[in-house]
C-alpha positions in Angstrom: -0.8 10.2 -18.8 -3.0 7.2 -20.7 -6.6 6.6 -18.9 -5.7 4.8 -16.0 -9.1 2.7 -16.2 -9.0 2.1 -19.7 -5.6 0.5 -18.6 -6.8 -1.6 -16.1 -9.9 -3.0 -18.1 -12.5 -1.2 -16.2 -15.0 1.6 -17.8 -16.4 2.9 -14.4 -14.7 4.2 -11.2 -15.5 1.1 -8.1 -16.5 2.9 -5.5 -19.0 5.4 -6.7 -22.0 3.9 -6.0 -20.6 3.5 -2.6 -19.1 7.1 -1.7 -22.3 8.0 -3.2 -24.9 6.2 -1.1 -22.6 7.3 1.8 -21.2 10.7 1.2 -23.8 12.5 3.7 -22.1 10.3 6.6 -18.4 10.6 5.7 -18.8 14.1 4.9 -20.3 15.0 8.4 -17.6 13.0 10.5 -14.8 15.1 8.5 -16.3 18.4 9.1 -16.3 17.4 13.0 -13.4 15.6 13.1 -9.5 16.0 13.9 -7.3 14.0 11.4 -3.6 12.8 11.9 -2.4 11.3 8.4 1.2 9.2 8.8 2.7 8.8 5.6 0.6 10.9 4.0 2.9 12.5 1.2 3.1 9.0 -1.0 0.8 7.7 -3.3 -1.8 6.2 -1.0 -1.6 8.6 1.5 -1.8 11.9 -0.7 -4.9 10.6 -2.1 -6.3 9.8 1.7 -5.3 13.7 2.6 -7.1 14.8 -0.5 -10.6 13.1 0.0 -10.2 14.1 3.8 -9.2 17.9 2.4 -12.2 18.1 0.0 -14.7 17.7 3.1 -13.3 20.5 5.1 -12.1 18.8 7.9 -11.8 20.2 11.2 -8.2 20.1 11.6 -5.7 17.9 9.4 -1.9 17.1 9.8 -0.1 15.4 7.4 3.3 13.5 8.1 6.0 12.0 6.0 9.4 11.4 6.3 9.9 12.8 2.6 10.1 16.7 2.8 9.9 16.6 -1.6 6.9 14.3 -1.5 5.5 16.8 0.9 6.1 19.9 -1.0 4.7 18.7 -3.6 1.9 17.1 -1.9 0.9 21.0 -0.7 1.4 21.9 -4.1 -1.1 19.6 -5.3 -3.3 20.3 -2.8 -3.6 24.2 -3.0 -3.4 24.2 -6.9 -6.5 21.5 -7.0 -8.3 22.3 -3.9 -7.4 25.7 -2.4 -8.0 26.3 1.3 -10.3 25.2 3.9 -11.8 26.8 7.4 -9.5 24.1 9.6 -6.2 23.7 10.0 -3.7 21.6 7.5 -0.6 21.7 8.5 2.2 19.2 7.4 5.7 17.8 9.2 8.3 16.1 7.9 9.2 13.7 10.6 10.1 9.9 10.5 7.1 8.3 12.3 9.5 5.9 13.9 11.6 8.5 15.6 11.6 10.0 19.3 10.6 13.4 17.5 7.5 11.9 16.2 6.7 10.5 19.7 7.7 14.5 21.6 5.2 15.9 18.5 2.3 13.6 19.7 2.9 14.0 23.2 2.8 17.3 23.1 0.2 17.9 20.6 -4.2 17.8 21.5 -4.9 14.1 20.0 -6.4 13.3 17.2 -10.0 11.8 16.9 -8.9 9.4 13.5 -5.4 8.2 12.9 -4.6 7.2 9.5 -1.2 5.4 9.5 -0.2 4.9 5.3 3.5 4.6 5.9 4.9 1.2 4.6 7.2 -0.8 2.9 5.5 -2.2 -0.2 8.0 -3.9 -2.3 8.7 -7.3 -2.5 12.3 -6.3 -3.6 12.5 -5.3 -0.1 13.6 -8.6 1.2 16.6 -8.8 -0.5 19.2 -8.0 2.3 19.1 -8.4 6.0 19.0 -4.8 6.8 16.3 -3.8 4.5 14.6 -6.6 5.2 14.9 -5.5 9.1 13.6 -2.1 8.4 10.6 -3.7 6.5 9.9 -5.3 10.2 10.0 -1.6 12.0 8.0 -0.2 9.7 5.0 -2.3 8.7 4.9 -4.1 12.4 6.9 -2.1 15.2 6.1 1.1 14.2 2.3 0.2 13.5 1.8 -1.2 17.0 3.4 2.1 18.0 1.5 4.5 16.8 -1.8 2.9 17.6 -0.7 2.6 21.1 0.1 6.5 20.6 -3.4 7.0 19.0 -5.3 5.5 22.2 -3.1 7.0 24.9 -4.1 10.5 23.3 -7.9 9.8 22.8 -8.3 8.7 19.5 -11.3 7.2 18.4 -10.6 4.9 15.8 -7.3 3.9 14.1 -6.4 2.8 10.2 -3.7 1.3 8.9 -2.9 0.0 5.3 -2.4 -4.1 4.9 -1.8 -6.0 1.3 -3.6 -8.2 -0.7 -0.5 -10.3 -0.3 -1.0 -10.7 3.3 -3.5 -13.5 2.4 -1.4 -16.4 2.1 1.6 -14.8 1.9 5.0 -15.8 -0.3 6.7 -12.9 0.0 8.4 -11.6 3.5 6.4 -8.2 2.7 2.7 -9.9 2.7 3.9 -12.0 5.8 4.7 -8.8 7.4 1.5 -6.8 7.1 0.0 -10.4 8.2 1.8 -10.6 11.3 1.0 -6.5 11.6 -2.8 -7.8 11.7 -1.6 -10.3 14.3 -0.7 -6.9 16.1 -3.7 -5.2 15.5 -5.9 -8.1 16.7 -4.5 -7.2 20.2 -4.6 -3.5 20.0 -8.0 -3.9 19.2 -9.0 -4.4 22.6 -7.7 -0.7 23.6 -8.8 1.2 20.4 -11.3 0.7 17.3 -9.5 -0.2 14.2 -9.9 -1.1 10.5 -7.7 -1.7 7.9 -7.8 -3.0 3.7 -6.2 -5.3 1.8 -4.8 -3.4 -1.2 -5.0 -4.0 -4.9 -1.8 -2.1 -6.8 -2.8 1.2 -7.3 -1.6 2.0 -10.6 1.1 4.5 -11.3 1.8 4.8 -7.7 5.2 6.1 -6.9 7.9 3.2 -7.8 5.3 0.6 -9.1 6.4 -1.0 -12.3 3.6 1.2 -14.0 5.0 4.2 -12.3 8.5 3.1 -14.0 6.5 3.2 -17.6 6.2 7.0 -17.5 10.1 7.2 -16.3 10.7 4.5 -18.9 9.7 6.5 -22.0 10.9 10.0 -20.6 14.7 8.0 -20.8 14.2 6.6 -23.9 14.7 3.1 -22.4 12.8 0.1 -22.9 9.9 -1.0 -21.4 10.4 -4.4 -19.2 7.8 -6.7 -17.3 6.8 -10.0 -16.7 4.5 -11.8 -18.8 3.3 -14.2 -16.2 2.4 -11.9 -13.6 -1.3 -11.2 -12.8 -2.4 -8.4 -10.5 -5.5 -6.6 -9.4 -5.3 -2.6 -9.9 -7.0 0.3 -8.2 -6.9 3.9 -9.2 -5.4 6.4 -6.8 -8.6 8.1 -6.2 -10.1 4.7 -5.3 -7.3 4.1 -3.0 -8.3 6.9 -1.0 -12.1 6.1 -1.1 -11.3 3.1 0.1 -9.3 3.9 2.9 -11.5 6.5 4.1 -14.5 4.6 4.3 -12.7 1.7 6.1 -11.8 3.9 8.2 -14.9 6.1 9.1 -17.3 3.3 8.5 -15.9 0.2 9.1 -16.6 -1.4 12.5 -13.6 -2.9 15.2 -11.3 -5.4 13.0 -12.9 -4.8 9.6 -10.2 -5.6 7.1 -11.9 -3.9 3.7 -11.0 -5.1 0.1 -12.3 -4.3 -3.3 -14.4 -6.6 -4.9 -12.8 -7.5 -8.2 -13.5 -10.1 -10.0 -11.0 -12.8 -10.7 -11.9 -13.7 -14.1 -12.1 -10.3 -15.2 -9.8 -7.9 -13.1 -6.6 -9.7 -12.9 -4.3 -8.3 -15.3 -1.1 -9.2 -16.6 2.1 -6.6 -16.6 2.6 -7.5 -20.1 -0.8 -6.9 -20.7 -0.7 -3.4 -19.4 2.8 -2.2 -21.1 1.0 -2.9 -24.6 -2.1 -1.0 -24.2 0.0 1.5 -22.5 1.8 1.9 -25.5 -0.5 1.5 -28.0 -2.6 5.0 -25.3 0.7 6.4 -26.6 0.3 5.8 -29.8 3.4 3.2 -30.1 2.9 -0.1 -31.5 4.8 -2.8 -29.0 7.8 -5.0 -30.4 8.7 -7.9 -28.4 12.8 -8.4 -28.0 14.3 -11.5 -27.1 16.5 -10.0 -24.6 17.4 -6.7 -22.6 20.2 -5.9 -24.4 18.3 -5.9 -28.0 15.7 -3.9 -26.1 18.0 -1.6 -25.1 20.0 -1.3 -28.3 16.6 -0.5 -30.2 15.0 2.3 -28.8 15.9 4.9 -31.4 15.7 2.8 -34.3 11.9 2.1 -33.6 10.8 5.0 -32.0 11.2 7.0 -35.3 8.5 4.2 -36.9 6.1 4.9 -34.0 6.7 1.7 -32.6 8.6 0.9 -29.1 10.8 -2.1 -27.7 9.4 -4.4 -24.9 10.7 -7.1 -23.2 8.8 -9.9 -21.5 10.0 -12.7 -19.3 9.0 -15.2 -17.2 9.4 -14.6 -13.6 12.1 -16.4 -11.6 12.6 -13.9 -8.7 12.1 -14.5 -4.7 8.3 -13.8 -3.3 6.6 -13.5 -7.0 2.8 -14.8 -6.9 1.4 -15.4 -10.0 -1.7 -14.5 -8.9 -3.4 -12.2 -6.0 -6.2 -13.1 -3.4 -7.9 -10.7 -0.9 -8.9 -13.4 1.5 -8.6 -17.0 2.9 -11.2 -19.8 2.7 -11.0 -19.9 6.9 -11.7 -16.4 6.8 -15.7 -14.8 7.6 -16.5 -12.3 4.9 -19.4 -9.9 4.9 -20.3 -9.4 0.7 -23.8 -7.5 1.7 -23.0 -3.8 2.7 -21.4 -2.2 0.6 -21.2 -2.2 -3.4 -18.2 -2.9 -4.6 -16.5 -3.8 -0.9 -16.2 -6.9 0.6 -15.1 -7.0 4.7 -13.2 -9.7 6.1 -14.7 -10.0 10.0 -12.6 -10.6 12.5 -12.4 -11.6 16.3 -9.6 -10.2 18.9 -8.0 -13.3 18.4 -4.2 -13.3 18.8 -1.4 -15.8 20.2 0.0 -13.1 23.3 3.3 -15.6 23.4 3.8 -15.2 19.9 3.7 -11.3 19.5 5.9 -11.3 22.7 8.4 -13.8 21.3 8.6 -11.6 17.4 9.2 -8.6 19.6 11.7 -9.9 22.1 13.7 -11.8 19.3 13.5 -8.6 17.0 15.1 -6.4 19.9 17.6 -9.2 20.5 18.7 -9.3 17.0 18.9 -5.2 17.0 21.0 -5.2 20.2 23.3 -7.8 18.7 23.7 -5.4 16.0 24.1 -8.5 13.3 21.3 -10.8 11.8 20.9 -12.7 9.0 17.9 -13.0 6.3 17.4 -16.5 7.2 17.2 -15.8 11.1 14.6 -13.2 9.7 12.5 -15.8 7.3 12.5 -18.2 10.3 11.2 -15.7 12.8 8.0 -15.4 10.2 7.7 -18.9 9.8 7.4 -19.2 13.5 4.8 -16.4 13.3 2.7 -17.7 10.2 3.3 -21.9 9.8 1.8 -21.9 6.4 4.0 -19.2 4.9 5.1 -20.4 1.9 8.2 -18.5 1.4 8.8 -18.6 -2.0 12.9 -18.3 -2.5 14.3 -18.5 -5.4 17.8 -16.9 -4.8 17.1 -14.2 -7.4 15.8 -10.9 -6.5 13.8 -8.0 -8.7 16.9 -5.8 -8.6 18.8 -8.2 -11.0 16.0 -7.1 -13.4 16.0 -4.3 -16.1 
């Protein structure tokens, strides 16, 4: 795989100074604690599992709905880090199921619970059924698992948010913003912290991950030319979660300190760098058909077809931001991490209305995208949903 840092325009790891300064404290907490990582076989989850495992936890349990990803996680852990004296076990369970409820109820509880399960793609809002699943995973299950963690005596709960929660224009970002509202209510019972993420380079299902798959299958690369994103490496994603959970104060939202003038990069620029790192000269094509038809011809010349386009799909924001002008920030505590400081402010009536409405729609057995979008608009009056009638599944 090409060097990730060079692809995203950096020469040094982002959090190395912060990790070094706080390593003694982080390791001390890990070695004396019991951990549960929900969604632990995904890209961010597995990075978190690696960070915990390498510091010798007393107990580390990993739950994930993907049995195949779990198998690969265990193989990777054993092949890179080996074994620990503490207990390490994995469970192929859906955290929204009654099986998970029994798993929690019959266990001895955990000191720290990480919830990395999420529907993270903007494309997931294309139909009412996937959209309801997003509500389930990103909001309902988060609230439920935090309550369960509290009932079993946890010291801290962490879950992952997104940069798309700041001034959201898509339902995925808005779902995470609503999740943050539910967290504020639960924070009165159990300390919680979270992180608004940049894109994790080469994470499962991401466009960069797709570059590897396209080349394996001798297919062209395709990317928007006008969408700019922040990126962190997989290891940095694990470090960000670990620091936020173990060192964050109640209701803190962490984010990476990245410069919009330096670190915002278009996907098309990364695609060109990616190909050059693989020894190919990118050749821009005017249409998808032209790009598909030229792979064999160009590859023989150490060239590769790319199709770049202007974004016109629902929910795409041309740039990302981690916080809004109304949020209180602490930019001094860490070298490369900023913190949004929150008070336990939430609207109990709105949260109840949201839960009741979702339950009512589910009980009825039918709902529309419009009904769910309207519900989100009530929860977030400033929600500026970008609806174009086109979706990413219509792109190559």
